[in-house]
C-alpha atoms as an extended CHARMM CRD file, in Angstrom:
* protein
*
       197  EXT
         1         1  MET       CA              0.0950000000        0.1130000000        0.0320000000  PROA      1               0.0000000000
         2         2  ALA       CA              1.1720000000        3.2350000000       -0.9810000000  PROA      2               0.0000000000
         3         3  GLY       CA              1.7940000000        6.0620000000        1.5400000000  PROA      3               0.0000000000
         4         4  ILE       CA              1.0180000000        9.9610000000        0.9810000000  PROA      4               0.0000000000
         5         5  ASP       CA              4.9240000000       10.1440000000        0.4990000000  PROA      5               0.0000000000
         6         6  GLY       CA              5.0440000000        7.5580000000       -2.1140000000  PROA      6               0.0000000000
         7         7  SER       CA              6.5960000000        4.7710000000        0.3100000000  PROA      7               0.0000000000
         8         8  THR       CA              5.2920000000        1.2600000000        0.2150000000  PROA      8               0.0000000000
         9         9  SER       CA              5.7690000000       -1.4790000000        2.7140000000  PROA      9               0.0000000000
        10        10  HSD       CA              6.9130000000       -4.4270000000        1.0770000000  PROA      10              0.0000000000
        11        11  GLY       CA              5.0200000000       -6.8710000000       -0.4190000000  PROA      11              0.0000000000
        12        12  VAL       CA              3.2780000000       -7.5050000000       -3.6620000000  PROA      12              0.0000000000
        13        13  ASP       CA              3.1170000000       -3.4590000000       -4.5100000000  PROA      13              0.0000000000
        14        14  GLY       CA              6.8980000000       -3.3120000000       -4.6980000000  PROA      14              0.0000000000
        15        15  PRO       CA              9.8760000000       -3.0550000000       -2.9420000000  PROA      15              0.0000000000
        16        16  SER       CA              9.9320000000       -0.4180000000       -0.0350000000  PROA      16              0.0000000000
        17        17  SER       CA             11.3640000000        2.8850000000       -0.6520000000  PROA      17              0.0000000000
        18        18  SER       CA             14.6670000000        2.3130000000        1.0800000000  PROA      18              0.0000000000
        19        19  SER       CA             15.1240000000       -1.2820000000       -0.4640000000  PROA      19              0.0000000000
        20        20  ALA       CA             14.7890000000        0.6320000000       -4.0670000000  PROA      20              0.0000000000
        21        21  ILE       CA             16.8500000000        3.0040000000       -3.6350000000  PROA      21              0.0000000000
        22        22  ASP       CA             19.6040000000        0.9000000000       -2.2310000000  PROA      22              0.0000000000
        23        23  PHE       CA             18.9120000000       -1.0640000000       -5.7430000000  PROA      23              0.0000000000
        24        24  LEU       CA             19.1300000000        1.8150000000       -7.6050000000  PROA      24              0.0000000000
        25        25  THR       CA             22.5680000000        3.3580000000       -6.0100000000  PROA      25              0.0000000000
        26        26  LEU       CA             24.2660000000       -0.6020000000       -6.7310000000  PROA      26              0.0000000000
        27        27  CYS       CA             22.6620000000       -0.2520000000      -10.3150000000  PROA      27              0.0000000000
        28        28  GLN       CA             24.9940000000        3.1940000000      -10.5370000000  PROA      28              0.0000000000
        29        29  ARG       CA             27.9620000000        1.3100000000      -11.0840000000  PROA      29              0.0000000000
        30        30  LEU       CA             26.6810000000       -0.1780000000      -14.3060000000  PROA      30              0.0000000000
        31        31  LYS       CA             27.0390000000        3.7520000000      -15.5370000000  PROA      31              0.0000000000
        32        32  THR       CA             30.4710000000        3.7620000000      -14.6050000000  PROA      32              0.0000000000
        33        33  THR       CA             31.8820000000        0.2200000000      -15.2390000000  PROA      33              0.0000000000
        34        34  LYS       CA             33.5450000000        0.7130000000      -18.7690000000  PROA      34              0.0000000000
        35        35  ARG       CA             32.8540000000       -2.6070000000      -20.6770000000  PROA      35              0.0000000000
        36        36  THR       CA             36.2290000000       -4.6920000000      -20.9310000000  PROA      36              0.0000000000
        37        37  GLY       CA             36.4020000000       -5.8480000000      -24.3590000000  PROA      37              0.0000000000
        38        38  TRP       CA             36.9690000000       -2.2070000000      -25.3470000000  PROA      38              0.0000000000
        39        39  ILE       CA             39.5480000000       -1.0670000000      -22.5630000000  PROA      39              0.0000000000
        40        40  TYR       CA             41.5700000000       -3.9740000000      -23.3850000000  PROA      40              0.0000000000
        41        41  ARG       CA             41.6750000000       -2.9390000000      -27.1820000000  PROA      41              0.0000000000
        42        42  GLY       CA             42.7380000000        0.5160000000      -26.1040000000  PROA      42              0.0000000000
        43        43  ILE       CA             39.6170000000        2.5280000000      -27.2210000000  PROA      43              0.0000000000
        44        44  ARG       CA             39.3510000000        5.9830000000      -25.5750000000  PROA      44              0.0000000000
        45        45  ASP       CA             36.5110000000        6.7820000000      -23.1650000000  PROA      45              0.0000000000
        46        46  PRO       CA             34.8860000000        3.5370000000      -23.9990000000  PROA      46              0.0000000000
        47        47  GLU       CA             31.0860000000        2.3960000000      -23.2760000000  PROA      47              0.0000000000
        48        48  SER       CA             30.0530000000        1.4890000000      -19.8160000000  PROA      48              0.0000000000
        49        49  ILE       CA             27.7280000000       -1.7420000000      -19.2970000000  PROA      49              0.0000000000
        50        50  ALA       CA             24.4580000000        0.6840000000      -18.8510000000  PROA      50              0.0000000000
        51        51  ASP       CA             25.1050000000        2.3920000000      -22.1340000000  PROA      51              0.0000000000
        52        52  HSD       CA             25.2550000000       -1.1980000000      -23.9060000000  PROA      52              0.0000000000
        53        53  MET       CA             22.3370000000       -2.3160000000      -21.9880000000  PROA      53              0.0000000000
        54        54  TYR       CA             20.4370000000        1.1340000000      -22.6260000000  PROA      54              0.0000000000
        55        55  ARG       CA             21.0120000000        0.1300000000      -26.8140000000  PROA      55              0.0000000000
        56        56  MET       CA             19.7860000000       -2.9110000000      -26.7200000000  PROA      56              0.0000000000
        57        57  ALA       CA             16.6000000000       -1.7380000000      -25.0870000000  PROA      57              0.0000000000
        58        58  ALA       CA             16.3670000000        0.9510000000      -28.0160000000  PROA      58              0.0000000000
        59        59  MET       CA             16.6190000000       -1.8600000000      -30.4870000000  PROA      59              0.0000000000
        60        60  ALA       CA             13.4590000000       -4.0870000000      -28.6290000000  PROA      60              0.0000000000
        61        61  LEU       CA             11.8890000000       -0.9980000000      -28.3460000000  PROA      61              0.0000000000
        62        62  ILE       CA             12.3370000000       -0.2830000000      -32.5220000000  PROA      62              0.0000000000
        63        63  ALA       CA             12.3330000000       -3.7190000000      -33.4170000000  PROA      63              0.0000000000
        64        64  VAL       CA              9.5640000000       -5.0780000000      -35.7640000000  PROA      64              0.0000000000
        65        65  ASP       CA              6.4020000000       -6.7460000000      -34.4690000000  PROA      65              0.0000000000
        66        66  ILE       CA              7.1300000000      -10.4070000000      -34.6400000000  PROA      66              0.0000000000
        67        67  PRO       CA              4.4440000000      -13.0210000000      -33.8700000000  PROA      67              0.0000000000
        68        68  GLY       CA              4.7440000000      -14.8830000000      -30.9080000000  PROA      68              0.0000000000
        69        69  ILE       CA              7.2320000000      -12.3900000000      -29.4180000000  PROA      69              0.0000000000
        70        70  ASN       CA              6.5120000000      -10.4150000000      -26.5170000000  PROA      70              0.0000000000
        71        71  ARG       CA              8.2300000000       -6.8230000000      -26.9500000000  PROA      71              0.0000000000
        72        72  ASP       CA              7.8050000000       -5.4850000000      -23.7580000000  PROA      72              0.0000000000
        73        73  LYS       CA              9.7010000000       -8.6710000000      -22.7200000000  PROA      73              0.0000000000
        74        74  CYS       CA             12.7520000000       -8.2530000000      -24.6450000000  PROA      74              0.0000000000
        75        75  ILE       CA             12.9750000000       -4.6220000000      -23.3660000000  PROA      75              0.0000000000
        76        76  LYS       CA             12.9670000000       -5.8700000000      -19.8950000000  PROA      76              0.0000000000
        77        77  MET       CA             15.1510000000       -8.6900000000      -20.4270000000  PROA      77              0.0000000000
        78        78  ALA       CA             17.6910000000       -6.3810000000      -22.4680000000  PROA      78              0.0000000000
        79        79  ILE       CA             17.5020000000       -3.9120000000      -19.2130000000  PROA      79              0.0000000000
        80        80  VAL       CA             18.2870000000       -6.6970000000      -17.1860000000  PROA      80              0.0000000000
        81        81  HSD       CA             20.5960000000       -8.9840000000      -18.8750000000  PROA      81              0.0000000000
        82        82  ASP       CA             24.1540000000       -7.7060000000      -17.7250000000  PROA      82              0.0000000000
        83        83  ILE       CA             22.9360000000       -6.4280000000      -14.5490000000  PROA      83              0.0000000000
        84        84  ALA       CA             24.5410000000       -8.9350000000      -12.1330000000  PROA      84              0.0000000000
        85        85  GLU       CA             27.8270000000       -7.0680000000      -13.6870000000  PROA      85              0.0000000000
        86        86  ALA       CA             27.1620000000       -4.1390000000      -11.1920000000  PROA      86              0.0000000000
        87        87  ILE       CA             28.7890000000       -6.3890000000       -8.7230000000  PROA      87              0.0000000000
        88        88  VAL       CA             30.9270000000       -9.0820000000      -10.5880000000  PROA      88              0.0000000000
        89        89  GLY       CA             32.2560000000       -6.5000000000      -13.4270000000  PROA      89              0.0000000000
        90        90  ASP       CA             32.1910000000       -7.2600000000      -16.8810000000  PROA      90              0.0000000000
        91        91  ILE       CA             34.3170000000      -10.3230000000      -17.2200000000  PROA      91              0.0000000000
        92        92  ALA       CA             35.4650000000      -11.0660000000      -20.9430000000  PROA      92              0.0000000000
        93        93  PRO       CA             36.0320000000      -14.1580000000      -22.6590000000  PROA      93              0.0000000000
        94        94  SER       CA             39.9870000000      -13.0860000000      -22.2550000000  PROA      94              0.0000000000
        95        95  ASP       CA             39.9300000000      -12.8270000000      -18.8120000000  PROA      95              0.0000000000
        96        96  GLY       CA             39.8460000000      -16.8980000000      -18.5390000000  PROA      96              0.0000000000
        97        97  VAL       CA             36.9940000000      -17.3760000000      -16.1230000000  PROA      97              0.0000000000
        98        98  PRO       CA             35.3040000000      -20.4590000000      -17.1290000000  PROA      98              0.0000000000
        99        99  LYS       CA             31.7080000000      -20.0150000000      -18.3210000000  PROA      99              0.0000000000
       100       100  GLU       CA             30.3450000000      -22.1290000000      -15.1370000000  PROA      100             0.0000000000
       101       101  GLU       CA             32.5640000000      -19.4730000000      -13.2050000000  PROA      101             0.0000000000
       102       102  LYS       CA             31.3230000000      -16.7270000000      -14.7850000000  PROA      102             0.0000000000
       103       103  SER       CA             27.8120000000      -17.9060000000      -14.2790000000  PROA      103             0.0000000000
       104       104  ARG       CA             27.9690000000      -18.9240000000      -10.4660000000  PROA      104             0.0000000000
       105       105  ARG       CA             29.3220000000      -15.6810000000       -9.7350000000  PROA      105             0.0000000000
       106       106  GLU       CA             26.7800000000      -13.8520000000      -11.7700000000  PROA      106             0.0000000000
       107       107  ARG       CA             23.7710000000      -15.7930000000      -10.4720000000  PROA      107             0.0000000000
       108       108  GLN       CA             25.4520000000      -15.4000000000       -6.6250000000  PROA      108             0.0000000000
       109       109  ALA       CA             25.5720000000      -11.3330000000       -7.4430000000  PROA      109             0.0000000000
       110       110  LEU       CA             21.7580000000      -11.3600000000       -9.1660000000  PROA      110             0.0000000000
       111       111  ASP       CA             20.6850000000      -13.1770000000       -5.9350000000  PROA      111             0.0000000000
       112       112  GLU       CA             22.0340000000      -10.6240000000       -3.5750000000  PROA      112             0.0000000000
       113       113  MET       CA             20.7910000000       -7.9440000000       -5.6150000000  PROA      113             0.0000000000
       114       114  CYS       CA             16.9150000000       -9.2420000000       -5.6600000000  PROA      114             0.0000000000
       115       115  GLY       CA             17.8790000000       -9.4400000000       -1.8960000000  PROA      115             0.0000000000
       116       116  ILE       CA             18.6870000000       -6.0900000000       -1.7490000000  PROA      116             0.0000000000
       117       117  LEU       CA             15.2530000000       -5.0220000000       -3.3130000000  PROA      117             0.0000000000
       118       118  GLY       CA             13.5660000000       -7.2070000000       -0.8770000000  PROA      118             0.0000000000
       119       119  GLY       CA             12.3260000000      -10.0220000000       -2.8620000000  PROA      119             0.0000000000
       120       120  GLY       CA              8.9540000000       -9.8600000000       -4.0270000000  PROA      120             0.0000000000
       121       121  LEU       CA              7.2240000000       -9.6860000000       -7.2960000000  PROA      121             0.0000000000
       122       122  ARG       CA              9.9400000000       -7.3640000000       -9.0490000000  PROA      122             0.0000000000
       123       123  ALA       CA             13.2780000000       -9.2290000000       -7.8480000000  PROA      123             0.0000000000
       124       124  ASP       CA             11.0830000000      -12.5930000000       -8.9680000000  PROA      124             0.0000000000
       125       125  GLU       CA             10.7560000000      -10.5640000000      -12.3270000000  PROA      125             0.0000000000
       126       126  ILE       CA             14.2270000000       -9.4620000000      -12.7640000000  PROA      126             0.0000000000
       127       127  HSD       CA             15.2580000000      -13.3650000000      -11.4410000000  PROA      127             0.0000000000
       128       128  GLN       CA             13.1550000000      -14.9880000000      -14.3150000000  PROA      128             0.0000000000
       129       129  LEU       CA             14.2800000000      -12.8370000000      -17.0520000000  PROA      129             0.0000000000
       130       130  TRP       CA             17.9470000000      -13.2300000000      -16.1100000000  PROA      130             0.0000000000
       131       131  ASN       CA             17.4850000000      -16.9480000000      -16.4690000000  PROA      131             0.0000000000
       132       132  ASP       CA             15.6010000000      -17.0640000000      -19.2890000000  PROA      132             0.0000000000
       133       133  TYR       CA             18.3230000000      -14.9540000000      -21.4170000000  PROA      133             0.0000000000
       134       134  GLU       CA             20.8350000000      -16.9270000000      -19.4900000000  PROA      134             0.0000000000
       135       135  GLU       CA             19.6010000000      -20.1700000000      -20.7740000000  PROA      135             0.0000000000
       136       136  ASN       CA             18.4100000000      -18.8950000000      -24.1720000000  PROA      136             0.0000000000
       137       137  SER       CA             15.0330000000      -20.7080000000      -23.5290000000  PROA      137             0.0000000000
       138       138  SER       CA             12.6720000000      -18.1800000000      -25.1250000000  PROA      138             0.0000000000
       139       139  PRO       CA             12.0370000000      -16.5580000000      -28.5170000000  PROA      139             0.0000000000
       140       140  GLU       CA             12.5950000000      -13.7140000000      -26.4300000000  PROA      140             0.0000000000
       141       141  ALA       CA             15.6560000000      -14.9800000000      -24.9930000000  PROA      141             0.0000000000
       142       142  LYS       CA             16.9760000000      -15.5150000000      -28.8580000000  PROA      142             0.0000000000
       143       143  ILE       CA             16.1850000000      -12.0250000000      -30.1300000000  PROA      143             0.0000000000
       144       144  VAL       CA             17.7720000000       -9.9910000000      -27.1380000000  PROA      144             0.0000000000
       145       145  LYS       CA             20.8370000000      -12.6330000000      -27.1660000000  PROA      145             0.0000000000
       146       146  ASP       CA             20.9790000000      -11.3750000000      -31.2580000000  PROA      146             0.0000000000
       147       147  PHE       CA             20.8080000000       -7.4910000000      -29.6800000000  PROA      147             0.0000000000
       148       148  ASP       CA             23.9110000000       -8.2220000000      -27.4780000000  PROA      148             0.0000000000
       149       149  LYS       CA             25.9590000000       -9.2480000000      -30.4790000000  PROA      149             0.0000000000
       150       150  VAL       CA             24.2160000000       -6.7800000000      -33.2350000000  PROA      150             0.0000000000
       151       151  GLU       CA             25.0050000000       -3.9890000000      -30.2880000000  PROA      151             0.0000000000
       152       152  MET       CA             28.7790000000       -4.8340000000      -30.1250000000  PROA      152             0.0000000000
       153       153  ILE       CA             29.4550000000       -4.8200000000      -33.6750000000  PROA      153             0.0000000000
       154       154  LEU       CA             27.6990000000       -1.6080000000      -34.3030000000  PROA      154             0.0000000000
       155       155  GLN       CA             29.7240000000       -0.4150000000      -31.3380000000  PROA      155             0.0000000000
       156       156  ALA       CA             32.7340000000       -1.9420000000      -32.7650000000  PROA      156             0.0000000000
       157       157  LEU       CA             32.2210000000       -0.1040000000      -36.2540000000  PROA      157             0.0000000000
       158       158  GLU       CA             31.6440000000        3.1600000000      -34.3940000000  PROA      158             0.0000000000
       159       159  TYR       CA             34.9200000000        3.1100000000      -32.8520000000  PROA      159             0.0000000000
       160       160  GLU       CA             36.4920000000        2.0420000000      -35.7830000000  PROA      160             0.0000000000
       161       161  THR       CA             35.1170000000        4.8560000000      -37.7260000000  PROA      161             0.0000000000
       162       162  ALA       CA             36.0380000000        7.4160000000      -34.8410000000  PROA      162             0.0000000000
       163       163  GLN       CA             39.4740000000        6.2240000000      -33.4700000000  PROA      163             0.0000000000
       164       164  GLY       CA             40.7230000000        4.4580000000      -36.5960000000  PROA      164             0.0000000000
       165       165  LYS       CA             41.2570000000        1.2360000000      -34.7920000000  PROA      165             0.0000000000
       166       166  ASN       CA             40.8070000000       -2.2020000000      -36.2860000000  PROA      166             0.0000000000
       167       167  LEU       CA             38.5530000000       -4.5890000000      -34.2860000000  PROA      167             0.0000000000
       168       168  ASP       CA             38.1320000000       -7.2620000000      -36.8460000000  PROA      168             0.0000000000
       169       169  GLU       CA             37.8440000000       -9.8560000000      -34.0490000000  PROA      169             0.0000000000
       170       170  PHE       CA             34.6390000000       -8.7880000000      -32.6800000000  PROA      170             0.0000000000
       171       171  PHE       CA             32.7840000000       -9.3240000000      -36.1280000000  PROA      171             0.0000000000
       172       172  GLN       CA             34.3890000000      -12.6170000000      -36.5830000000  PROA      172             0.0000000000
       173       173  SER       CA             33.6990000000      -13.8910000000      -32.8760000000  PROA      173             0.0000000000
       174       174  THR       CA             29.7120000000      -13.1310000000      -33.7430000000  PROA      174             0.0000000000
       175       175  ALA       CA             29.8370000000      -14.4200000000      -37.7350000000  PROA      175             0.0000000000
       176       176  GLY       CA             27.3790000000      -16.8700000000      -37.9060000000  PROA      176             0.0000000000
       177       177  LYS       CA             26.2440000000      -16.9860000000      -34.5480000000  PROA      177             0.0000000000
       178       178  PHE       CA             23.1100000000      -14.7580000000      -35.0320000000  PROA      178             0.0000000000
       179       179  GLN       CA             19.8790000000      -17.3700000000      -34.3840000000  PROA      179             0.0000000000
       180       180  THR       CA             17.0990000000      -14.8970000000      -35.6920000000  PROA      180             0.0000000000
       181       181  ASP       CA             15.9160000000      -13.3060000000      -39.0740000000  PROA      181             0.0000000000
       182       182  LEU       CA             15.7890000000       -9.9410000000      -37.3600000000  PROA      182             0.0000000000
       183       183  GLY       CA             19.1520000000      -10.2380000000      -35.7720000000  PROA      183             0.0000000000
       184       184  LYS       CA             20.7480000000      -11.4870000000      -39.0290000000  PROA      184             0.0000000000
       185       185  ALA       CA             19.3950000000       -8.5470000000      -40.8130000000  PROA      185             0.0000000000
       186       186  TRP       CA             20.7350000000       -6.1330000000      -38.7450000000  PROA      186             0.0000000000
       187       187  ALA       CA             24.1030000000       -7.4800000000      -38.4600000000  PROA      187             0.0000000000
       188       188  ALA       CA             24.3310000000       -7.6960000000      -42.3530000000  PROA      188             0.0000000000
       189       189  GLU       CA             23.3110000000       -4.1290000000      -42.6280000000  PROA      189             0.0000000000
       190       190  ILE       CA             26.2290000000       -3.2880000000      -40.2150000000  PROA      190             0.0000000000
       191       191  VAL       CA             28.6320000000       -5.3960000000      -42.0050000000  PROA      191             0.0000000000
       192       192  SER       CA             27.6910000000       -4.0610000000      -45.2410000000  PROA      192             0.0000000000
       193       193  ARG       CA             28.4680000000       -0.5250000000      -43.9210000000  PROA      193             0.0000000000
       194       194  ARG       CA             31.8790000000       -1.4030000000      -42.4260000000  PROA      194             0.0000000000
       195       195  ASN       CA             32.7330000000       -2.7070000000      -46.0560000000  PROA      195             0.0000000000
       196       196  ARG       CA             31.7630000000        0.4650000000      -48.0230000000  PROA      196             0.0000000000
       197       197  SER       CA             33.7840000000        2.7020000000      -45.3080000000  PROA      197             0.0000000000
C-alpha cells in the first residue's frame, strides 16, 4: 500500500522506498563500469555496461513486431541481462574465467541484488528474465541474445570509424552466430556499412 509520500510497505506492491533506492544505488555501477573488451583494445572513453544495455533496450523498442514475440519482455530482458555486472564487473572471454564460474558469480550477484530489492514480485521478475536470457530458453531470449551481438558490432564499427582502430575480431567472433532473422538482417546491414567505409 502506497503512503502519501509514495513509500510502500514491502509486499506485492513492490519494494520499499529504502530497498528501491539501495538497489538503484548499486545499479549506478553499471553507469560507471566500462566494458572490458574495449578497455583491452585501447579504446578511448569506452562505453559503460549501462550504455550497452540501453541501446539494446532501444533495439527491442524499435524492432518490428514479430508474431509470438513479447516486445515488452524483450525490452525488460535487455535492461536486466547484464545487471549482475554491477557486482561482478564485466568479465570478458579473454579474462580466462570458465563459463561455469562466470555464471556462478553472476547468479550469486543477482541473488544479492534481488535480496537488496527485498524479494517480492519485482525481484522474481528480474530473476526470471535473467535466467531466461542465460538459458536462451525463449524466443525473446534468442532475439535479445542477437541484440547483444548486434549492439557490440555496431559499437565496434563506430569505434573503428571514430578512432581508426581495427576491431575485426568482434565481427569474426559473432559471424554465423545470430539466431533470428532480425538479428541476421541487422548484423548484415552493419557489416555492409563497414565494407563500404
